[in-house]
C-alpha positions in Angstrom: -0.1 0.0 0.1 2.8 2.3 0.9 4.6 1.5 -2.5 1.3 2.3 -4.3 1.0 5.5 -2.4 4.6 6.4 -3.4 4.1 5.7 -7.0 0.9 7.7 -7.0 2.7 10.6 -5.6 5.9 10.2 -7.8 4.1 10.3 -11.1 2.3 13.7 -10.7 5.7 14.8 -9.1 7.5 13.8 -12.4 4.8 15.1 -14.5 4.7 18.5 -12.7 8.5 18.8 -12.9 8.5 18.1 -16.7 5.8 20.8 -17.2 7.6 23.3 -15.2 10.9 22.6 -17.1 8.9 22.9 -20.5 7.4 26.3 -19.4 10.8 27.6 -18.1 12.4 26.6 -21.3 9.9 28.3 -23.6 10.0 31.5 -21.6 14.0 31.7 -21.6 14.0 30.9 -25.5 11.4 33.7 -26.2 10.3 31.9 -29.3 7.4 29.7 -30.0 8.5 26.3 -30.2 6.2 23.2 -30.7 4.9 21.7 -27.4 6.0 18.1 -28.2 9.7 19.0 -28.7 9.5 21.3 -25.5 8.2 18.4 -23.5 11.1 16.1 -24.9 13.6 18.8 -24.0 12.0 19.0 -20.5 12.4 15.1 -20.1 16.0 15.6 -21.2 16.6 18.2 -18.6 14.9 16.1 -16.0 17.1 12.9 -16.9 20.3 14.9 -16.8 19.8 16.7 -13.6 20.7 13.6 -11.5 24.1 12.9 -13.4 25.1 16.5 -13.4 24.3 16.7 -9.6 26.3 13.5 -8.8 29.3 14.9 -10.9 29.3 18.3 -9.1 28.9 16.7 -5.5 31.9 16.0 -3.4 32.8 12.5 -2.7 31.4 12.7 0.8 28.1 14.5 0.5 27.8 14.5 4.3 30.5 17.3 4.5 28.0 19.8 2.6 25.9 22.2 4.6 22.3 22.7 3.8 22.9 25.8 1.9 25.8 24.3 -0.2 23.5 21.3 -1.1 20.7 23.8 -2.2 23.1 25.9 -4.3 24.6 22.6 -5.8 21.1 21.3 -6.5 20.0 24.7 -8.0 23.1 24.7 -10.2 22.4 21.3 -11.6 18.9 22.2 -12.3 20.3 25.4 -14.3 23.0 23.4 -16.2 20.4 20.6 -17.1 17.9 23.3 -18.5 20.7 25.0 -20.4 21.8 21.6 -22.0 17.9 21.0 -22.8 17.7 24.5 -24.3 20.9 23.9 -26.4 19.5 20.5 -27.6 16.4 22.2 -28.5 18.0 24.9 -30.4 20.1 22.3 -32.4 16.9 20.4 -33.0 15.2 23.6 -34.5 18.1 24.2 -36.7 18.1 20.6 -38.0 14.3 20.2 -38.0 12.4 23.4 -37.7 8.9 23.2 -36.0 6.3 22.5 -38.6 8.7 20.6 -40.8 7.5 17.2 -39.2 3.7 16.5 -39.2 1.6 15.3 -36.2 0.7 11.8 -35.7 -2.8 12.2 -37.5 -1.2 14.2 -40.4 1.7 11.6 -40.7 -0.9 8.8 -41.0 -2.9 10.6 -43.7 0.2 11.7 -45.4 1.5 8.2 -45.3 -1.7 7.0 -47.2 -1.6 10.0 -49.6 2.2 9.0 -50.2 1.5 5.5 -51.0 -1.3 6.5 -53.5 1.0 9.1 -55.0 3.8 6.6 -55.3 1.4 4.0 -57.2 0.4 6.8 -59.6 3.9 7.9 -60.0 4.9 4.5 -61.0 2.0 4.4 -63.5 3.0 7.8 -65.0 6.8 6.9 -65.3 5.7 3.6 -67.1 3.6 5.7 -69.5 6.6 8.2 -70.0 9.1 5.6 -70.7 6.7 3.5 -73.0 6.5 6.6 -75.2 10.2 7.4 -75.1 9.9 10.7 -73.2 12.1 9.6 -70.2 15.2 11.4 -71.4 13.5 14.8 -71.0 13.1 14.3 -67.3 16.9 13.8 -66.5 17.6 17.5 -66.3 20.8 17.1 -68.3 21.2 19.7 -71.1 21.1 18.1 -74.6 20.1 18.8 -78.1 16.4 18.5 -78.7 14.7 17.6 -82.2 16.3 19.5 -84.9 14.0 18.8 -87.8 10.3 19.3 -88.3 9.8 15.5 -88.7 11.6 14.8 -85.4 9.5 17.4 -83.6 6.4 15.8 -85.2 7.4 12.4 -83.9 8.1 13.8 -80.4 4.8 15.7 -80.4 3.1 12.6 -81.3 4.6 10.6 -78.5 3.7 13.5 -76.2 0.0 13.4 -77.2 -0.2 9.6 -76.7 1.3 9.8 -73.4 -1.1 12.7 -72.3 -4.0 10.8 -73.5 -3.1 7.5 -71.9 -2.6 9.3 -68.6 -6.0 10.4 -67.9 -8.3 13.2 -67.6 -6.1 15.8 -65.8 -3.2 15.4 -68.4 -5.6 15.4 -71.3 -6.9 18.9 -70.2 -3.1 19.8 -69.5 -2.3 19.1 -73.2 -5.4 21.0 -74.3 -4.2 24.0 -72.4 -0.8 23.7 -73.9 -2.2 23.5 -77.4 -3.4 27.1 -76.9 0.1 28.4 -76.0 1.7 29.0 -79.1 4.4 31.2 -77.6 5.7 28.2 -75.5 5.5 25.3 -77.9 6.6 24.8 -81.6 3.8 24.6 -84.2 4.1 20.8 -84.4 3.4 20.3 -80.7 0.4 22.9 -80.9 -1.0 20.9 -83.8 -0.7 17.4 -82.4 -2.0 18.6 -78.8 -5.1 20.3 -80.5 -6.2 16.6 -81.5 -6.6 15.7 -78.0 -10.3 15.0 -77.3 -12.0 15.0 -73.8 -14.2 12.0 -74.3 -14.8 9.0 -72.1 -17.0 6.0 -71.8 -20.5 6.8 -70.3 -21.1 6.1 -66.6 -23.7 3.5 -65.7 -27.1 5.0 -65.1 -27.2 3.6 -61.4 -24.2 5.6 -60.4 -25.5 8.7 -62.1 -28.8 8.4 -60.4 -27.0 8.0 -57.0 -25.0 11.3 -57.6 -28.3 12.9 -58.5 -30.3 11.8 -55.6 -27.4 12.8 -53.2 -27.1 16.2 -54.6 -30.8 16.9 -55.0 -31.8 15.4 -51.7 -34.7 13.6 -53.2 -35.3 10.7 -55.7 -34.6 11.6 -59.3 -38.3 10.8 -60.2 -39.6 13.7 -58.0 -37.2 16.3 -59.5 -37.9 15.5 -63.2 -40.8 14.2 -65.0 -38.5 12.5 -67.6 -34.8 12.1 -67.8 -33.0 10.2 -70.5 -30.8 7.4 -69.1 -28.5 7.4 -72.2 -26.1 10.7 -72.0 -26.3 13.2 -74.8 -22.5 13.5 -74.3 -19.8 11.9 -71.9 -16.6 13.6 -71.2 -13.9 12.8 -68.6 -15.4 15.2 -65.9 -19.0 15.0 -66.5 -21.8 13.8 -68.7 -25.0 15.5 -70.0 -28.4 14.0 -70.0 -31.8 15.4 -71.6 -34.6 15.7 -69.2 -38.0 17.4 -68.6 -39.1 19.3 -65.5 -42.4 18.4 -63.8 -44.0 21.4 -65.7 -42.7 19.9 -69.1 -39.8 22.5 -69.6 -37.0 20.7 -71.5 -33.7 20.8 -69.8 -30.3 19.3 -69.7 -28.6 17.9 -66.6 -24.9 17.9 -66.2 -23.8 15.3 -63.7 -20.3 15.0 -62.4 -18.6 11.6 -62.7 -18.4 9.9 -59.4 -14.9 9.9 -57.8 -13.5 12.2 -60.4 -12.6 15.0 -57.9 -10.4 12.7 -56.0 -8.8 11.5 -59.0 -8.1 15.1 -60.3 -6.8 16.1 -56.9 -4.3 13.3 -56.8 -3.1 13.9 -60.4 -3.0 17.7 -59.7 -0.7 17.1 -56.6 1.6 15.0 -58.7 1.5 17.7 -61.6 2.4 20.4 -59.4 5.3 18.4 -57.9 6.4 17.5 -61.4 6.3 21.2 -62.4 8.4 22.2 -59.4 11.0 19.5 -60.0 11.2 20.5 -63.9 11.5 24.2 -63.1 14.3 23.5 -60.5 16.2 21.0 -62.6 15.8 21.7 -66.1 16.6 24.9 -68.0 13.6 24.6 -70.4 11.3 24.2 -67.3 12.5 27.4 -65.9 12.0 29.2 -69.3 8.6 27.5 -69.7 7.5 28.9 -66.3 6.4 25.1 -65.4 5.5 25.9 -61.8 3.3 29.0 -62.7 1.7 27.4 -65.6 0.7 24.4 -63.4 -0.7 26.6 -60.6 -2.8 28.3 -63.1 -4.0 25.1 -64.7 -4.9 23.5 -61.3 -7.0 26.5 -60.4 -8.8 26.4 -63.6 -9.4 22.7 -63.4 -10.7 23.0 -59.9 -13.1 25.7 -61.0 -14.4 23.3 -63.7 -15.1 20.6 -61.0 -17.3 23.0 -59.1 -20.6 23.4 -61.0 -21.7 26.4 -58.7 -19.0 28.4 -60.6 -20.3 27.4 -64.0 -23.9 28.2 -62.7 -22.8 31.7 -61.6 -20.8 32.2 -64.9 -24.0 31.3 -66.9 -25.9 34.0 -65.0 -23.4 36.6 -65.5 -23.0 35.9 -69.2 -26.8 35.7 -69.6 -27.0 39.3 -68.3 -24.2 40.3 -70.5 -25.9 38.9 -73.6 -29.2 40.4 -72.6 -27.6 43.8 -73.1 -27.1 43.2 -76.9 -29.9 40.9 -77.9 -29.4 41.9 -81.6 -26.2 39.9 -81.7 -28.3 36.6 -81.7 -26.0 35.0 -79.2 -27.4 33.4 -76.0 -26.5 31.1 -73.0 -28.7 28.6 -71.2 -30.2 29.9 -68.2 -29.4 27.7 -64.9 -31.9 26.4 -62.4 -30.5 27.5 -59.3 -32.7 25.5 -57.0 -31.7 22.2 -58.7 -28.0 22.9 -59.1 -25.2 22.2 -56.8 -21.3 21.4 -56.9 -21.8 18.1 -58.9 -25.0 18.8 -60.5 -26.0 21.5 -63.0 -29.5 21.9 -64.5 -29.9 24.5 -67.4 -32.3 25.2 -70.3 -32.0 23.1 -73.3 -31.2 25.5 -76.2 -32.5 24.5 -79.6 -29.9 23.8 -82.4 -27.3 21.6 -83.8 -23.6 21.7 -82.8 -21.6 23.7 -85.1 -19.6 20.8 -86.3 -22.5 19.2 -87.6 -24.5 22.1 -88.8 -23.0 22.8 -92.3 -26.3 21.7 -94.2 -28.2 24.0 -92.0 -25.8 27.0 -92.5 -25.7 26.2 -96.3 -29.4 26.8 -96.5 -29.0 30.4 -94.8 -26.7 31.7 -97.7 -23.3 33.3 -97.5 -24.5 36.9 -96.5 -26.5 35.7 -93.7 -23.5 33.2 -92.5 -21.2 36.4 -92.9 -23.5 38.3 -90.5 -23.7 35.4 -87.9 -19.9 35.2 -87.9 -19.6 38.8 -87.5 -22.2 38.9 -84.7 -20.2 36.2 -82.8 -17.0 38.1 -83.1 -18.7 41.3 -82.0 -20.2 39.4 -79.1 -16.7 38.0 -78.0 -15.4 41.7 -78.2 -18.2 42.7 -75.9 -17.4 40.1 -73.5 -13.9 41.1 -73.5 -13.8 44.8 -73.6 -17.2 45.8 -72.0 -18.2 43.1 -69.6 -14.8 41.6 -68.6 -16.2 38.0 -68.6 -15.7 35.9 -71.7 -15.9 32.5 -72.9 -12.2 31.0 -73.3 -12.9 27.8 -75.3 -15.4 28.5 -77.9 -14.8 25.5 -80.0 -17.4 24.1 -82.5 -18.5 21.6 -80.0 -19.4 24.4 -77.6 -21.6 26.2 -80.0 -25.2 25.4 -81.0 -26.8 26.8 -84.5 -30.5 27.3 -84.5 -32.6 27.0 -87.7 -32.8 30.8 -87.9 -29.0 31.1 -87.4 -29.1 32.1 -83.8 -26.3 30.9 -81.8 -25.9 29.3 -78.3 -22.9 29.2 -76.2 -22.3 26.1 -73.9 -19.8 25.0 -71.2 -18.9 28.0 -69.3 -17.2 26.1 -66.6 -13.9 28.0 -66.9 -14.3 31.7 -68.1 -11.8 34.5 -68.4 -12.0 37.6 -66.3 -10.4 40.9 -67.0 -10.2 44.0 -64.8 -11.0 47.4 -66.2 -7.3 48.4 -66.7 -6.6 45.4 -68.9 -9.8 45.8 -70.7 -8.7 49.6 -71.4 -5.2 48.4 -72.7 -6.7 45.7 -74.9 -8.9 48.4 -76.4 -6.0 50.7 -76.8 -4.0 47.8 -78.6 -6.9 47.3 -81.1 -7.1 50.9 -81.8 -3.3 51.3 -82.2 -3.2 48.2 -84.7 -6.2 49.7 -86.6 -4.2 53.1 -87.0 -1.0 51.2 -87.8 0.6 53.1 -84.9 3.5 50.8 -83.6 4.4 53.1 -80.8 0.9 53.2 -79.2 0.6 49.5 -79.7 3.8 48.8 -77.9 2.9 51.1 -75.2 -0.5 49.1 -74.9 1.4 45.8 -74.9 3.8 46.7 -72.0 0.9 47.6 -70.0 -0.6 44.2 -70.7 2.3 42.0 -69.9 5.0 41.3 -67.3 8.2 42.7 -68.3 11.6 43.2 -66.6 13.0 46.5 -65.5 15.2 47.0 -68.7 13.2 46.5 -72.1 14.4 47.7 -75.4 11.3 49.8 -76.2 12.7 50.9 -79.5 13.3 47.3 -80.6 9.9 46.3 -79.4 8.2 49.0 -81.5 10.1 47.9 -84.6 8.9 44.4 -84.0 5.4 45.3 -83.4 5.4 47.6 -86.5 6.5 44.7 -88.6 3.8 42.6 -87.3 1.2 45.2 -88.1 2.6 45.6 -91.6 2.6 41.7 -92.1 -0.6 40.7 -90.4 -3.0 43.8 -90.0 -2.9 45.4 -93.4 -6.0 44.9 -95.7 -5.8 41.8 -97.8 -3.6 39.8 -95.4 -4.8 36.3 -94.8 -2.6 35.2 -92.1 -5.4 34.8 -89.7 -4.6 33.7 -86.0 -1.0 33.0 -87.2 -0.6 36.8 -86.0 -1.3 35.7 -82.6 1.2 33.1 -82.5 3.8 35.7 -83.9 3.0 38.2 -81.2 3.4 35.8 -78.6 6.8 34.8 -80.0 7.7 38.4 -80.0 6.7 38.5 -76.3 9.1 35.6 -75.5 11.9 36.9 -77.6 11.9 40.2 -75.7 11.5 38.6 -72.2 7.9 39.5 -71.7 5.7 37.4 -69.6 2.0 36.9 -70.6 -0.3 37.0 -67.5 -3.0 34.1 -67.3 -5.9 36.6 -68.1 -4.3 38.0 -71.1 -3.0 34.6 -72.2 -6.7 33.6 -72.1 -7.7 36.3 -74.4 -5.3 35.1 -76.9 -6.3 31.5 -76.3 -10.0 32.5 -77.0 -9.1 34.3 -80.3 -7.1 31.3 -81.3 -10.0 29.1 -80.7 -12.5 31.5 -82.2 -10.8 31.5 -85.6 -11.6 27.9 -86.3 -15.2 28.3 -85.2 -15.6 31.4 -87.3 -14.2 29.6 -90.3 -16.8 26.9 -90.0 -19.5 29.5 -89.6 -18.2 31.3 -92.7 -15.4 29.9 -94.7 -12.8 32.6 -95.3 -13.8 34.9 -92.6 -10.8 37.1 -91.8 -10.6 37.3 -87.9 -7.7 39.7 -87.8 -9.2 42.0 -90.3 -12.7 42.1 -88.7 -11.3 42.6 -85.4 -9.2 45.5 -86.4 -12.3 47.1 -88.1 -14.5 46.3 -85.1 -12.1 47.7 -82.7 -11.6 51.0 -84.9 -15.5 51.2 -84.8 -15.7 51.0 -81.1 -13.2 53.6 -80.6 -14.9 55.9 -83.0 -18.5 55.3 -81.2 -16.8 56.0 -77.9 -15.8 59.4 -79.3 -19.1 60.2 -80.9 -20.5 63.4 -79.5 -23.5 61.7 -77.7 -21.1 59.5 -75.9 -18.2 61.7 -75.6 -20.1 64.0 -73.2 -21.1 61.0 -71.1 -17.5 59.8 -70.9 -16.2 63.5 -69.8 -18.8 63.5 -67.2 -17.9 60.3 -65.8 -14.1 61.3 -65.8 -15.1 64.7 -64.1 -17.0 62.7 -61.5 -14.1 60.6 -60.8 -11.5 63.5 -60.5 -13.9 65.9 -58.5 -13.2 64.6 -54.9 -9.4 65.0 -55.8 -9.9 68.5 -57.2 -12.0 69.4 -54.1 -9.1 68.4 -51.6 -6.4 69.9 -53.8 -6.6 73.5 -52.4 -6.7 72.4 -48.8 -3.7 70.1 -49.4 -1.7 72.9 -51.1 -2.4 75.2 -48.1 -1.3 72.8 -45.6 2.1 72.2 -47.5 2.5 76.0 -47.8 1.9 76.5 -44.1 4.4 73.7 -43.3 7.1 75.4 -45.4 6.2 78.8 -43.8 6.7 77.4 -40.1 9.7 75.1 -40.9 7.7 71.9 -40.4 7.9 70.4 -43.8 9.4 66.9 -43.5 10.3 64.2 -46.0 9.8 60.6 -44.8 11.7 57.8 -46.6 11.0 54.3 -45.7 14.1 52.4 -45.8 14.1 48.8 -46.8 10.2 49.1 -47.9 11.0 46.4 -50.6 11.0 42.9 -49.4 13.9 41.9 -51.4 16.0 44.8 -49.8 14.8 43.5 -46.4 15.9 39.9 -47.2 19.2 40.9 -48.6 20.0 43.0 -45.4 18.6 40.3 -43.1 20.7 37.6 -44.8 23.9 39.7 -44.4 23.2 40.4 -40.8 22.5 36.8 -40.1 25.9 35.8 -41.7 27.6 38.3 -39.7 26.1 37.2 -36.5 26.9 33.6 -37.3 30.5 34.5 -37.9 30.8 36.5 -34.7 29.1 33.9 -32.6 31.4 31.1 -34.1 34.3 32.9 -33.6 33.4 33.7 -30.0 32.5 29.9 -29.4 36.0 29.2 -30.8 37.9 31.5 -28.4 35.8 30.3 -25.5 36.6 26.8 -26.5 40.4 27.4 -26.7 40.4 29.1 -23.3 38.5 26.2 -21.6 40.6 23.6 -23.2 43.7 25.4 -21.9 42.5 25.9 -18.3 42.7 22.4 -16.9 40.0 19.9 -16.1 37.9 22.0 -13.7 35.1 20.1 -11.8 34.6 16.5 -12.6 31.2 15.1 -13.8 32.2 11.7 -13.5 35.4 9.6 -12.9 36.7 10.0 -16.6 34.9 13.3 -17.6 35.8 16.8 -16.5 33.8 19.7 -17.1 36.1 22.2 -18.9 37.2 19.9 -21.7 33.5 18.7 -22.2 32.4 22.4 -22.6 35.5 23.3 -24.6 35.0 20.6 -27.0 31.1 21.2 -27.3 32.0 25.0 -28.0 34.5 23.8 -30.6 32.0 21.8 -32.3 29.5 24.7 -32.3 32.1 27.0 -33.7 33.2 24.8 -36.5 29.4 24.3 -37.5 28.5 27.9 -37.5 31.8 28.8 -39.6 30.9 26.0 -42.1 27.3 27.3 -42.4 28.8 30.8 -43.4 31.4 29.3 -45.7 28.9 27.2 -47.6 26.6 30.4 -48.3 29.6 32.2 -49.4 30.9 29.6 -51.8 27.5 28.0 -53.0 26.6 28.7 -56.7 22.9 28.4 -57.3 
């Protein structure tokens, strides 16, 4: 009973002592450190207190007075705490807090790593099977030197992406629109990638519908076709009727596709980071930035509420210009969710199969339909700031009277007012043949380094205008590719929203060519842009524009006299001061912080080295045990610290990134 009572008292004493050590260590360090490693340091302090006390105590403890014993015990506790703090600092250097996950995160992470490893092995086998493994080694080498070799490589890449699944198919489709990044052979091959898949069995589709709608499918729809109208890798579409007889289409996400896409996106982002770190072409390609933009767009496509909102926004924009004859299906908000989208069923035939219908309308009507579609796209880009980025023939319906219906707004482009204004200025400058104004508009659209040869850029843009924007030119969307290559050659980066505009026009050219063979996209866009500028400068609209500008300037103009008076008063009384914020730029702060850290490491390392030499030359000092003395132990410890710190400084100095 006495032993049990002793144990019951001893355990809380030990736990309390460890907690006191942990609190003291955290307070003395003054830095937030993880509680788990703090408790481990406290346990170390508790375990080392007794050996330190035994080493410092004389051979006959009975000769000590009570005060001496108390001081000796206090010294032992302080030394043990210092050793625990040193161990904690070393652990923070080697494994900073947060670098190791907790038990739950470690278990989940292990499961993710196993699944990722299986998927990695599958992707590696696909890459090797199609002869692409050599491009992941990171060593410089000569690429394909002829058009035929590039074609073979592009064909292998397309086959590998197609075999890898939905995420990589969509990545290939995105790359096919980036003519500034890939040679023409790759763009042509990747354009052939089709996002198609085998239909999901009806029972699985019905399960998704019932879970998302919260009721049986028969209650939500009077009739629904079990055979899909179309089946893609992300979703499939079924024709249906509401209880009141309204014809609708139901877009249902494939079960489990979100998990597959997230797993592949995780792998893709890791691969992009590896390629950018280890390969020169990955860095010039901007692999990590491109992968992040692609992941964001694909996640938006998986959330059907975003497409629902896009449909509502686009429908409001289309209602402002009903004469264009372009519309989008209206969504049914109460029946839509993240995985189900119910919308109006627009009449018409997909453009790819609508040639007989268009032939009956005649060339003049077809030309007007194509022009209206181009004007609608310009309205979306220049006026509303929300536009369809992938208007390929499969996403356009043609009604019997020539009216057009736009489908699949899961991923749209969005432009702020400044970007829309710069695009309008670019179109106006191209229409006038003004290369100086066009280059200025381009510089406001793209990301550019501090030093840009503007004169050379003006010459390049002037050549592009003469070659592609003069009347009678039939280059078409090749002008877009030439402009993007001009960006790359001058070190200009294309932001994702601006790249989406070029992608939209690149896709639109083929669509307009089916609506009206021979339709000149560049010339019509130039004329339409000039017409819009002329309309904006018309007397009836110019007055409104001037009034809007004055309304924006009025608050500033009202406050200007008061501010001038304050400045004059400050000058008169000698109170005018100029404040300059040093190191306001983050890069400057990082540079100075890095230099200070290196200087401090050098000083601390040198100090530790000097202290180590003094201790090693001062004899043995008190003995911790029979064979271990205190001064040599501390001296060698400080010598190790000095060597480590000096080596850390040297490796930073001599390293070449």
